[in-house]
N, C-alpha and C positions, 0 to 999 in steps of 0.2 A: 652487567651490560649496563655498556656506559651511555651516556644521553640522546648521540645523536645514532646508536642500532638504536634505545626505543622509540627514537621519532620516526626512522625508515619504516618501523615494525607500523608501528601505530598506521604512518602514514597507505603502509601496503593493506591493511584493514580498512579505512578512511576512504578508500577509490577505487572502484569497482574495477576489475581488473574485465568485466566483457564488459561495458561501457565503453570502456578506453579504448578496444577495440574495432567495437563499431565504430565509434565515433574514428578513431587514427583511420580505419580501411574503409567507415564509410559499407561497408556491408550491416547487414541483420543477422542474426544471430538464430540459427537454426534448432531447434530441441526435438531431438527425438527418445521417447520414453524418460528415465535419469541426465542422458550427457545432451552435455550444447555441443554444436560447431560452429564455424567459421568454413564460408564455402564459396568463390575457391579461396584456398590456403593462400594466403598472406602473404608468403615467402616463396611456395613454386609453382603456387596456384592451379595446381591438379581441381578435378572438379568432385573431389572424391571425402569421405569423411574419414580426413587425419587427424586432419588438427581440431585440438576440442581441446573446450573451457570445463576448468571444475571454477565451479561459481561459489561454493560453499571453501573450498580450501583458495582462490583465487588466484589461482596458475592455472598456465597453458601444457598442453603437450603436440608434440607432432607423430601420432603412429608411422608417419614415413620417414624418419628421424631427416628431413630436410631440413633442421632446424631446431638447437636442442633446446627444451620446456624451460619451465621458467616462470616467474614471475614478476612482474608487470615493470619492474625493472632492467630483466634480462631482452622482457619483449621492447622495448626502448632501444635497449644498444641495436638489435638484430634489427631491427626494421626501420627508427630512423636515425644508424647510424651516429649513436651516441657515444660517447663516450659514458664509463659508472658515472663516473665522480656530476657529468653533468646529465644524464640521467636520474639519481638520488636528486639531485637539484630542481629540475621537473616535476619529479612524485609529489618532493615536498612542497614548492609553489600550488601543484594542481588542489593537495591536501589542507593549504591554507594555514599549513606549519613552519617552523624555521629552529632550526638548534641554539639552546639556549643563549651563547653569545650574543648571533645577530635580531631574538629575542629582545634584549639589552639592550644595542645598540641601536633599534627602534621604539624603546619607549624614549629612552635620551635624546633621540631625535621628533619624537613628535612633541614631545615637552618644548624643544625649541621652535616649535613652527618650523620646524622641514621636514617636505616629502618624502615618501617610504621612497629607495632604490626600486625602482622599475629592470623589467624587460630592456635594453637597447632596440629605441623602433626602428625600423629600416623604413624606407618613405616607398610603395609601389607605385606612387601618383601618375608619374608618367606614364609605366608599362600600362597603369590601365587605361590611360587614355585614351593606346596605341587600342589596347582590341578595343577600346569601345569604336572606337570608329570604323569597326571591320559589319559594327550588330545589325547593319540591313545584309548583311550575310545570311541570317539565317534566319528563322520564322520562332523559332526554339518557345523566345523570353513572349511573345504575341499569343502562342499556343495556350500557354500557361497564367491565359484570361492578363497579364501585363498592357496597361495600356504606355503610348509612349512617355508618357510624360513620369511618369515608374522610371522608365528603363533610362529615358535621359537623365532623373533625378539620380541614383545612383551608380550611373556609367555601364551600365554593363557592359559583357561585353563577350568579343568572339574571336579562335583565330584559329584558320583553319588547320595551321600548324599545333591544334593542341596545345599542352603546359610547355610543348619543344619551343615554345613560342617565346616562353616565361626563363627558360632557360637558357638560352641562348642570346636575352633582352634583359636580362639582370643580374651583372653578378656579384649579388648579398645571395642568389638560388645557385646552394654547391649540388642538387641532387641531379643525377644522369640521365644520359634519357634512354630508357627501357622498350621496351615492343608496344606499355600500351600508355605512354606521353602523348602520345598524339589524337586520342580518342579522347582528352578531358579538353575541349573545344570552348566550354562558356566559363568561363570569366565574372566572379558573383565576390567585388570586394569589399572590404569594411573598412568604414572611415571613420577618422578622431573628431576630436570638438573644435580640431584649425579646419576639417578640411582637405586633411591629407590622409590616401590611403594607406593602413599600417599594412595592414594584413588583406589575402585574399584566399578566396578556393575555387576549386576549378574542376568540371560536373561532366562527369561523360557523355558524349552524345548514343543514345541509347539505340539509331538508326543502325548504325553498326554492325556489320557483322562479325566483327572477332571475337575471341572466349570473351566474356564478357569477367569485367573487372569487379571494380566496387562503384559507386555510383560519385562519391568524392573525395578530388584529394586535401589533403592539409599538407600546409607548408611543412615541411619536416624541421626537427631544428625547432622551432619557433613553437609558444603557447596562444594556443586558438584562445582567438575571440570572439569577442561576443557581436552580433547585430546589432547595431544602435547601442554598444553599452554605455555613448557617450547622456545617453537618456538619464543614467541614473546619479545623473552630476546635477538636477536639476533643473537642465536646461528647458525649458521652458513655459515650464508650470504643469505640466498636463495633468487632467484631474484624469484618467484610467491608462496605465500600457502594459498592453495589450504584450504575457510571454507563451509565445509557439519554440516549436522544436526546430522548425527549419526556416533558411532566407527563404524562399519562394515562398515561406505560409506565412509570414514574415511581412512578406512583400504584399502579398495580398490582402492581409487586409490591412495596412498605409494606403494600397486604392481606392478602399473606402473613408479614409481619412483619417483614421488613428495612430498612432505612433505603435509600431512594436518593435518587441526585442527578438533574435532566436539566437537561442542556447548553439545552434550549430550540432549538437549533442545532448542528449540526456549526463552524459559527464561533467556537460558544465555547469549543471545546475549548481555547483560546488562557488564555482566563478566568479553568478553571480549572483546568490546567495552574499559571501564577502562583501563585492562590490552595494548592496542594499543595502551591507552594516555601516561600507566605511562612508556612506552618504545619505545613515536613516533619514538625520533634520531636516535634510531637502526633499525628502521622502513623504515627512509627515500628513500629506494633503491627498500624498496618489494612492488610487488602488488600483493593484497590480492584478489584470486578467488568464489566470493560466488556463491557456488550451493543451492541452496534449495531445497527441495520433493518440487513434484505437487499435493501439496493437500490445506489446509486451515492453514494451518499449516507455509507452506511453502509462502506464501501469507505474514503472520504478522512477519513474519525472516527478507521478501524482508524490511518493513514496519521497521522494529525497525533498522538495519542496517542506510536503509540513513536515520534513524532520527539522531543515535548515535553514526553515523562515519562521517557525517555532516560537524562539526564543528573540525573535526581533520585531520592534514598535514599529511594525508596515504592517498595509491592509493589506489584503492578498485572495480570492476568490479563484477559483476549479472551476473552469466550466466545460460540459462533455460535447461536442458535437451531434449532429444528431446521427442515426447511428448507421446511418448509411452511406454516411464519408469516413472516410482511414485518416485524413490530415484535409486542414485547414485549406487549399490550395486548389485539391478536390469535389471539393462543395462550389468553389468561386467559378471555377470551368463549368460546374458539372448544374447549377443552378447561380446566376449573380442575382439576379434580382432577389431574390429567397436568401443567398449570403449575404447583403450589403442590411436583409432587414435583420437578421438574427446579431450579426455584429452591433448595428444598430442601437435595437433591445440588449443584448447582455452589459454593453457601456453606458445606456442610458438611465440599464438600472442601480448598474455599480454608482454612480454619479448619485442619482434620487437618496443611495442610501446613505450619500456624504451628507446630504442635505439636512438625514433628514428620513430613517425608512420605515415613512408611514404605510401604513393598511392596503391605503387604496391599491399600491404597489401590488400588492398581492388579492385582491376582488377575483379579476381574470382565476388565477390560479385555484383559490377555494371553490370558484363552483365549477372549477374543470375535474377537481379530483370530486368532488362532491357529486358531482351528473355523470362518473363514470361508477364510484364507489369502491375508487384504489382501497381506499382504506380498509382492508376486509379483513379482522382478527381468524386469526388461524385456530384452529380447535384440538383440544386436546382429545377429543373423544370420548371427553368423561363428560357427560350430562351436566348432573347439577354442578362439575366443578365449572363450563362454558356460558352455564346461567347467570352464574355467580360475578364470575368476573365481565359478561357483560357480553358474552360473545363468544370470547377466546380468547386466545390472549395476538394485543394491539401492541406497538414499534412501540416499546419502552420495556424500561428495567423491573425485570420479577426478582426479584429476593425469596427463595427457600429456608428459611433457618430448623432448629429438628435440637434435639439433645443427640449426643453422640450413636450410632448404631440405630435410628432408632430405623432406619430405612428410608432416605434420603435417599441418596444416590439410585435408587434400586425405581422407586416413586419417578423421580425425575426424568429416569432412562425409560423406564413403559412409559411417562410423557412422545420422548423422541419420537421411542419403535412408533405411535399409532401415527402422527404427525406424518414418520416417514414413508410410514402403510399405505395412505393414502396418496404420497406422490407430490410432497414440499418437503423437497432439498433440510436436510439440518448438520450441522454441524456441532460436535460434543468436541466439548475439550477440557479433556481431562487430567487430572494432576494427580488421584492414587493408581489407578483401575488401568493399565493396558490393554488393550482391546481385544486380545486374544479372550480377556477374562470377561469384561463384558457383550460380546459377542456371543459367548456360550448363557449367560443370564438370558439372551433372548431368545434362545433353541430353549433354553432352558421353561420359559412363561408360554412361548410356541408348544412346548406339546403340553402343557398343563392344559392349554384351548383346544387344542386339535383328540385327548383323548389324559382324563384324570387320570385311568387307571393305568396305565401307562407311562406316564408323565417321569420323564428322570429332571435331575439337577444338574446346576450346572459344571461342580465338578466331575458326575461322570460324563458329559460328555470334550470336559477338557483332558481325562484323562484318557478319553478313545475304546468308554467300556464298552458305547453306543452308538459306536460310529456310523453305521447303518445307519439307527432312527435316525444321528444325526446329517445325515448328506438328504435322507427324505424330508424332513423337518427342512434343510436347503434352498429342494428344487418347489417346493410347492407349497411353503408360507415364506420364507424370511430373505426367499430376488427381493418381493415389489420393498423391502423394508433398506438393504442393503444396495440397493439402484438408485437412493435418497440421502441417505446416509452416510459423513464421515465421523469419524472419530479422529480426534487430533489426539497424537499422544504426547504432553505437555513433559517438560523435566525442570525439575524442584529448582528455582533463580530466572523462571524465567518471568522477562518481563509483559505488561499490559501490550506493551509497543508489541508485540508477535500475535497478540488477535488483533487490535486493529489492525494492524497492517492486512492479516490472512481476512477477515470482514471485509473492508475496503476491497480487497479485491473481490473479493465475491459477488459483492454487491454488484460490478461490474457486468456478474452474468447470472445474475439471478434477482427475480425481481422482490420475489420474497421466496424467505427462510425463516427456516428457528435457532439460534445462537445456545449453547448451553456451554457456561462455564464450572465444572466441575471441578476446584470448587476457588471461594475466596480467599482465606486464607493464606493460600501457598501459591498465590502472581505477587510478582514482586513489578516498584515503583517505577524501579529503571534497575539500571545493571550495578552501576555508584553508586547506588539511595543511603541514607545515614540512617534513615527516618525510624521509627518506632512503629513498633504492629499495630496499634491504632491511626498514627500516621500514612501509614504506609496501605491499610485495607481500607480509608477514608478518600486516600488518590485511585488505589484502583475501580472505588464504587463510583468514581465522579466521572473518567476515564469511563467506566466501564455506559455509564449513561448519555453522555458522550457519545458514543458510540452509537447508541442505540435508537440515538436519535439521529445523526447527520449520515446513517442507511438507514433509516425506516426499517429499520427488522426489531422482535422481542428476539432479549436475552435473557436467559432465568440463570440466573446465578447459584450453588448451592453454597448456605453458612454455614459455619458451626458457631453454634451455644455459647454464652458465658456457662462457666464449669455451676456458678452458684444456684443456675436456672433450670440444673436440666430435672430434676425433679419438681420442676412449677409450673404452671400454665402457664402458656405460649402466651406470652407480654412485651411490647415494644423494651422493661430491662433487659429480653436477654439479649437483648441487639444492641444494648444502650454501649458495651466496649467496643463498638465498633463503631462508633460516632454516628455520619453520615451516611450510613442505611437507611435510618428511620427519614430520614428524610428528602433523599435522593431518589427513592423506588419509586416507580408507580405502582407496586404490588409490592405490598410484606405479606408476608405466609407465613404460617408454624406447621411443623408437622409431633402431631401426640400422641400420647395414650387418652383413649377414649375416658376412660374414666379417673384423668389426673385431678379434676376438679375433688374429689373423696379428699384428698391430702391436703386440703383444705388445713382444719385444724388437725395435722397429725405435727405434735412437734420434736418427735423423737424421728434424730434426723436418721440413725440405724434402721426403723423400722418402715418410715417412706423406702430410703434403698429396696428395703426388702421387697414394699412391695412393690416397687419396679422393677422387677429383675422378674420376677412373676408373672407379668403385664407382659415380660421378654418373650417368657417360656410360652407364653396361652399359642391355640395355633388352630385357626388363625390369629396371628396377631390383629387387637382389637384398634385400629387408628386411628384421627381425627386429625383433617387442614383446617386451622381457625386464619381465616385473609385479620390481619388486625387493620388493612389499608389498600382502596382499592380507589383511585381513580379511575374509574372507569368502570365501577359498577358497584353494589354493596358492596363494603368494608369491616361491618360483623358478622359475615355469611360461618358456617361451621358447616365440614361433608361430612360424614363416615368410610370409613373404608374399613374391609378385613382384605390382610397383608397374610396371606399364605409363601414362607421366611423361605420356604423349601426350594419354592422353586421362583421366586424373586417375581410376585404375580399383587399388584394392588385391587379389590371388584372395588368400585362402588357400589354404595349402598342406597 
């Protein structure tokens, strides 16, 4: 595979087809089950479920055959009428990639302080000024909460003929008039640092009774620009700059007196991050405040921003709107005074943080949390364990270790079931056992609790030998667990990014939940990591700690022991080869045989192993949970358990 082909394939992976199509068509995708559809179809405009997008494969299909299916390049060619060469060039620009020859040219020109080549700019200023003269003919912008000052500053426009007005009055617009052209009556210009209009969007008139197409029309064949991207050149030396998705959302914030950038689509997060990187030095004193919309596109924006700005030396914060508002402009229109106070408070907090984030800024929040008692521990449903932990699981990182096959997974999985059974969501990342394996274990455990004389094993359940009994358990006991438990079957080689992304998404919908990672040593730090095993585990532990703190949820991670510590009492040394586990974990625990201390004076390793094997075969197995470190309670507690291995059940003594 040659260099160009490799770059194209990489660009296809880096640029989300779904985000791009939503941006180009101005339509929000709809999800039905596992499928994603654009309605109406971007090509035949029929309001049916036949234009679908495969998000994982990054390709689209049209079951109506109004257009051949394909990749993002095919979509650009068919929808924007670009040549294949121009579509590839546009895709590479969006992905911030270039062929090797171009990279060398850019590098040499940069060394000579020559400006990097950019797309030839077209001046739409005269067209926009003509459209602005008609703005008094509509009350659309006023109804969106914008004052005459903002309308005049940005020269927002209106044309009774809609986008047809632009086609007729500017030679650079090569698009053909169609049945929808006249519907796009509102003109939203984008101004460059020289005060000229370099790009514009048009928005549909919602009041028209015609078949509704897409809300926003983007100029075909032109790279979409950000509203106010001139702020990224350091012009004005702002303390804070807000970043939002929609054009009108950005103007809503400007109404309050703060600078705002509109991405005009989630897909433009790539362009935003690239411009930030180019102007990194000029933006050192700026804090970007990102406010996503309250929908799935907003979730994707958060993920994109976190990924793109992670390695850039700029400050940014993510800010959520109050739950009753879908976007910034909706907040402004519904409660202007409340909106102004909200934006002012967010901005002042960021500015205060730049001067020094003193605790006085958090006193009100602290008192609110304490008063409302929001930090409630999640009970393990093991009484003595809860007592030792200070009441249960608090937001933080809990690491449970133990020798191989002692029962770590069974123990944590039982805790997960017990938490789910009382209505608290549990998200279990399982990298060794399948969903079927774990569900069968749950049913086996419940069968023992239901009637020890007729208890059945997980193997009997999985093989269908006791199907009637399993169905009865599901209907009577397991349903309350299943409706609050998700088991994610992780793949070997998967990175910590997938865990972080999912937990962040879940936090949007659940205030309190438990996360289980089974187990640490199989999660990668990154896809291309060349780190050794110890460094990888260190990196994963650090990220899990950050996830627990950022999302304010307890995370339980299972860890293996050093092989040399299998037949020794639990200690910090058992985790030593994993480095930061000892220091990063809020609570560090180990599961061990109850009589393990009897081997303290046994020097013969063979005899030690034989004794351990005898303990393993004992039924029930006699185990002990040793707490080594505990930021929330007693740091030296031991709890005794009987482990009924046949039924994966732990009984606290």
